[in-house]
Every structure is written in structure tokens, then in C-alpha cells.
C-alpha positions in Angstrom: 3.9 -31.9 -2.9 1.1 -34.5 -2.7 -2.6 -34.2 -2.2 -3.9 -36.9 0.1 -7.2 -38.0 -1.3 -9.7 -40.3 0.3 -11.9 -42.3 -2.1 -15.0 -44.1 -0.7 -14.7 -47.9 -0.5 -17.9 -49.9 -0.7 -21.2 -48.9 -2.3 -19.9 -45.6 -3.8 -16.6 -47.0 -5.1 -17.7 -48.1 -8.5 -19.7 -44.9 -9.3 -16.8 -42.8 -8.0 -14.2 -44.5 -10.2 -16.5 -44.0 -13.2 -17.0 -40.3 -12.5 -13.3 -39.8 -12.0 -12.7 -41.5 -15.3 -15.1 -39.2 -17.1 -13.3 -36.2 -15.4 -10.0 -37.4 -16.9 -8.5 -39.5 -14.0 -7.8 -43.2 -14.3 -8.0 -45.1 -11.0 -6.7 -48.6 -10.7 -6.5 -50.9 -7.7 -6.4 -54.6 -7.0 -9.3 -56.1 -5.0 -7.3 -56.3 -1.8 -5.5 -53.0 -2.1 -6.5 -50.0 -0.2 -4.1 -47.8 -2.1 -5.3 -47.2 -5.6 -3.1 -45.7 -8.2 -4.3 -42.4 -9.8 -2.7 -41.3 -13.0 -1.8 -37.9 -11.4 1.6 -37.7 -9.7 0.3 -35.0 -7.4 -2.5 -37.2 -5.9 -1.9 -39.9 -3.3 -5.1 -41.9 -2.8 -6.5 -44.3 -0.2 -9.7 -46.2 0.0 -11.8 -45.6 3.2 -15.4 -46.3 4.0 -17.6 -43.3 3.5 -18.8 -43.6 7.1 -15.3 -42.8 8.4 -14.1 -40.3 5.7 -15.2 -37.0 7.4 -13.3 -37.9 10.6 -10.0 -38.6 8.8 -10.4 -35.4 6.8 -11.2 -33.4 9.9 -8.2 -34.9 11.7 -5.9 -34.0 8.8 -4.9 -37.6 8.0 -6.4 -36.8 4.6 -6.4 -33.4 2.8 -9.7 -34.2 1.1 -12.1 -37.0 0.4 -15.5 -37.9 -0.9 -18.3 -38.9 1.4 -22.0 -38.2 2.0 -23.5 -35.2 3.7 -25.2 -37.8 6.0 -21.8 -39.1 7.3 -20.5 -35.5 7.8 -23.5 -34.9 10.1 -23.2 -38.3 11.8 -19.6 -37.6 12.7 -20.4 -34.0 13.8 -17.1 -32.6 12.4 -16.3 -29.3 10.7 -14.9 -29.6 7.2 -14.8 -27.5 4.1 -17.4 -28.6 1.5 -15.6 -28.0 -1.8 -18.2 -29.5 -4.1 -21.7 -30.9 -4.0 -21.7 -34.0 -6.3 -25.1 -35.4 -6.9 -24.5 -39.1 -7.5 -25.1 -42.3 -5.6 -24.6 -46.1 -6.1 -27.0 -46.5 -8.9 -28.3 -43.1 -9.9 -27.7 -39.4 -10.3 -30.0 -38.1 -7.5 -29.9 -37.6 -3.8 -30.4 -40.5 -1.5 -32.9 -40.6 1.4 -32.7 -41.7 5.0 -36.2 -42.9 6.0 -38.0 -44.1 9.0 -39.7 -47.4 8.3 -41.8 -50.1 10.1 -43.2 -53.4 9.1 -46.3 -53.2 6.8 -48.4 -54.8 9.6 -47.1 -52.6 12.3 -49.6 -50.5 14.3 -47.1 -47.6 14.2 -48.4 -44.9 11.9 -46.5 -41.8 12.9 -43.3 -40.8 14.6 -45.1 -40.1 17.9 -46.0 -43.8 18.0 -42.4 -44.7 18.6 -42.4 -43.4 22.1 -40.5 -46.0 24.2 -39.8 -48.2 21.2 -36.6 -49.5 19.8 -35.0 -48.3 16.5 -32.1 -49.8 14.6 -29.9 -47.8 12.3 -26.3 -47.1 11.2 -27.1 -43.4 11.4 -27.4 -43.3 15.2 -26.5 -39.6 16.1 -28.6 -38.1 13.3 -31.6 -40.3 14.3 -31.3 -39.3 18.0 -31.3 -35.6 17.0 -34.3 -36.2 14.8 -36.3 -37.9 17.5 -35.4 -35.1 20.0 -36.7 -32.6 17.5 -40.0 -34.5 17.4 -40.2 -34.7 21.2 -40.0 -38.6 21.1 -38.0 -40.7 23.5 -36.9 -44.0 22.0 -34.0 -46.4 22.2 -31.7 -46.1 19.1 -29.2 -48.9 18.6 -26.4 -49.3 16.1 -27.1 -51.8 13.3 -24.1 -53.7 11.8 -26.1 -54.5 8.7 -29.1 -56.3 7.3 -31.2 -53.6 9.0 -34.3 -54.3 7.0 -34.5 -57.8 8.3 -34.7 -56.7 12.0 -38.3 -55.4 11.9 -40.6 -56.4 13.5 -38.9 -59.2 15.4 -35.8 -57.5 16.8 -36.8 -53.8 16.7 -39.9 -51.8 16.2 -38.6 -49.5 13.5 -35.5 -48.8 11.4 -33.8 -45.8 9.9 -32.3 -46.9 6.6 -30.8 -45.4 3.4 -32.7 -45.8 0.2 -32.4 -44.6 -3.4 -35.5 -46.1 -5.0 -37.3 -47.7 -2.0 -37.3 -51.1 -3.8 -35.3 -52.9 -1.1 -37.7 -51.6 1.6 -40.7 -52.7 -0.4 -39.2 -56.1 -0.9 -38.7 -56.5 2.8 -42.3 -55.4 3.6 -41.3 -52.1 5.1 -43.5 -49.1 5.1 -42.0 -45.6 5.2 -43.6 -43.3 7.8 -41.2 -40.3 7.5 -38.1 -39.0 5.9 -35.1 -38.2 8.2 -32.9 -36.4 5.7 -31.7 -36.4 2.1 -28.0 -36.7 1.3 -25.6 -36.1 -1.6 -22.0 -36.9 -2.1 -19.6 -34.1 -1.1 -16.0 -33.4 -1.9 -14.7 -32.2 1.5 -11.4 -30.7 2.6 -9.5 -30.3 5.8 -9.5 -26.7 7.0 -5.7 -26.5 7.2 -5.3 -28.0 3.8 -7.7 -25.4 2.4 -5.5 -22.7 3.8 -2.5 -24.1 1.8 -2.6 -22.3 -1.6 -1.3 -25.2 -3.6 -3.7 -27.8 -2.0 -6.6 -25.4 -2.2 -6.1 -24.9 -5.9 -5.6 -28.6 -6.5 -8.9 -29.4 -4.6 -10.8 -26.6 -6.5 -9.5 -28.0 -9.8 -10.6 -31.5 -8.8 -14.0 -30.1 -7.8 -14.4 -28.3 -11.1 -13.5 -31.4 -13.1 -15.8 -33.7 -11.2 -18.7 -31.3 -11.3 -18.2 -30.9 -15.1 -18.2 -34.7 -15.5 -21.4 -35.0 -13.5 -23.1 -32.2 -15.5 -22.3 -34.1 -18.6 -23.7 -37.4 -17.4 -27.3 -36.5 -18.3 -26.6 -34.3 -21.3 -26.4 -35.2 -25.0 -25.4 -33.3 -28.1 -27.6 -33.0 -31.1 -26.4 -32.2 -34.6 -28.6 -31.7 -37.6 -28.9 -30.0 -40.9 -31.7 -27.4 -41.3 -33.0 -25.5 -44.2 -33.0 -21.7 -43.7 -36.7 -21.5 -44.2 -37.3 -24.0 -41.3 -34.7 -22.6 -38.9 -37.2 -20.5 -36.8 -39.6 -23.3 -36.3 -36.7 -25.7 -35.4 -35.4 -23.3 -32.8 -38.8 -23.0 -31.2 -38.9 -26.7 -30.6 -35.6 -26.7 -28.6 -35.6 -25.9 -24.9 -35.9 -22.1 -24.4 -32.8 -21.8 -22.3 -30.6 -23.5 -24.9 -28.8 -21.4 -27.5 -27.8 -23.5 -30.5 -24.6 -23.1 -32.5 -25.5 -22.4 -36.1 -23.0 -22.8 -39.0 -23.5 -21.9 -42.6 -23.3 -24.9 -45.0 -22.1 -24.7 -48.6 -24.7 -22.6 -50.4 -27.2 -20.3 -48.7 -30.2 -22.5 -48.2 -28.9 -24.8 -45.4 -27.2 -24.5 -42.0 -25.7 -27.0 -39.5 -27.2 -26.7 -36.0 -25.7 -28.0 -32.8 -27.1 -28.0 -29.3 -26.5 -29.7 -25.9 -29.7 -30.7 -24.1 -30.9 -32.9 -21.3 -30.9 -36.6 -22.2 -34.4 -37.2 -20.9 -36.0 -34.8 -23.3 -34.3 -36.1 -26.5 -36.8 -38.8 -27.2 -39.6 -36.3 -27.3 -37.8 -33.6 -29.3 -36.2 -35.7 -32.1 -39.6 -36.7 -33.7 -40.7 -33.1 -33.6 -37.5 -31.9 -35.2 -37.9 -34.3 -38.0 -41.5 -33.2 -38.6 -40.3 -29.6 -38.7 -37.8 -30.4 -41.4 -34.5 -31.2 -39.7 -32.3 -33.7 -41.5 -29.3 -35.8 -40.7 -30.0 -35.7 -37.0 -27.1 -37.2 -35.0 -27.3 -37.7 -31.2 
């Protein structure tokens, strides 16, 4: 039996391949191939744009696939969300769909878009958003280069952003956030009812989640004198329980702990001051 897996082609492709690699799966494909090879004989993969993934999973063409929560909502389909994988093209955080106008625009709030024209790739979600705000505006599909369309072609845009740098570079001012989105591992409902496929998808979800959790973690090892042990432990994050091993003799121990990478630079100097030696990150 094979699990038909959809991998996102485009902006998420490189990040997805890297996460799979960390999870223990090697994915290889030529530039022109839409059928990458995964070093798992039970997986049959195909590259599909994230925008279309949910529809193919819903229709049963694919058993499962990776796409954004935004595209699940845009397609309006019911699928099983097997895992929430917080990664994007260039970072490990949710992405945002924002409503933006030109810096010089007189539009200050959503209500000012009454009767105006908006360009976006996320048409259905944008229409629902405007309806919830009681605003009637024309929403047109954008085939790309959306940032360049304001203010000449349209009055506003709804665009995806991670950092906001591209919007700022194009003189676009954000006036509201439509939604946030994360990458999802989704499954077809019938595939989920199949015991073998469900177990395979769940295992894949577990491995990918573990790989992502490890992305922003580091391990610290150090030697600590028994007399300094209590003060060293107090420096470490409260929720972390270190592994402590007795070294030869009774005066020193080896201490190991896994912590968030972004706190390491602050902790290491404090550990050294408290007497830790031979610190290895």
C-alpha cells in the first residue's frame, strides 16, 4: 500500500524539504519534475501548489498533503487537520494576511473601502472578511505582483506577509489584519478512516512536529562542581529539568539540558560566572 502525499511547490518547497530532512526523510527531485522521490517505499509524493492542495486532498486524489490554513479556508473544503506545523518560507512563525493601501492613500480604516476595488489572491476569505465588517467592495483575483497594483490599478490589496519588509519597500501601509495562517498536514477523510493510512499519517505528523520542535532548541553540556550545582540550576529556565551525571570523584557532575536557542546567549555568561566549566552548545 502507498500513501499519496502532496508536497507544496513554490515558496514553501525549500523549507518543507529541509523539515522533512530533519525528520529523517530525504526528498530528491529534478527542477522540472513534479514527482519527487522520497526514501520511504510506502510514500508516493507529488509537488502541487499550496493553493490547490486542499482541494486535491478533499477530492481523494491525494491521501494527505501540506498546505496553509489560509488555503484550506479559501477552498472551503472539509479535511482532517493531522498536524499544525508552524513554519513558513523564511521563518518559524505564522504568516499574516493583511489589508494594505498606499502610504499616501486617504483610506485609514476598513470602512473607507466602501465601493472601492481590492486585489488579492485570497478572494473568498477577503469577501467574507468585508461582509463581516459590513463593507461592500469589489474584490478581484490577482495573478501576482499584487503590491505594485496600488494605488494605480486598485485602491487596496490583501497580501501575505511574514515580516512586512516587502510591503514597506513598496510603500504600502497596513490598515488591518485579515487572518494568520500556519502550515497544516491535512488528510482526506476516507484516508483517515483507513487504519494503515491513518497510522502512517500520524507517524509522519509526529516526526515533522518533532523536527520543528527541535529547530529552535539547543543542548547545553557542562561540568559543575557540587558546591555550585544549586546556583547553576537556578539560572536555567524553571521548566527545564537537567540531566545530572556523577563524574569521577565526588566533587564534580556533568549537567545536560535542552533549552530554547534564543535564551542561550544570555544564559551562558551567567553559567560561567556561577562556576560552570567546559560548556558545550
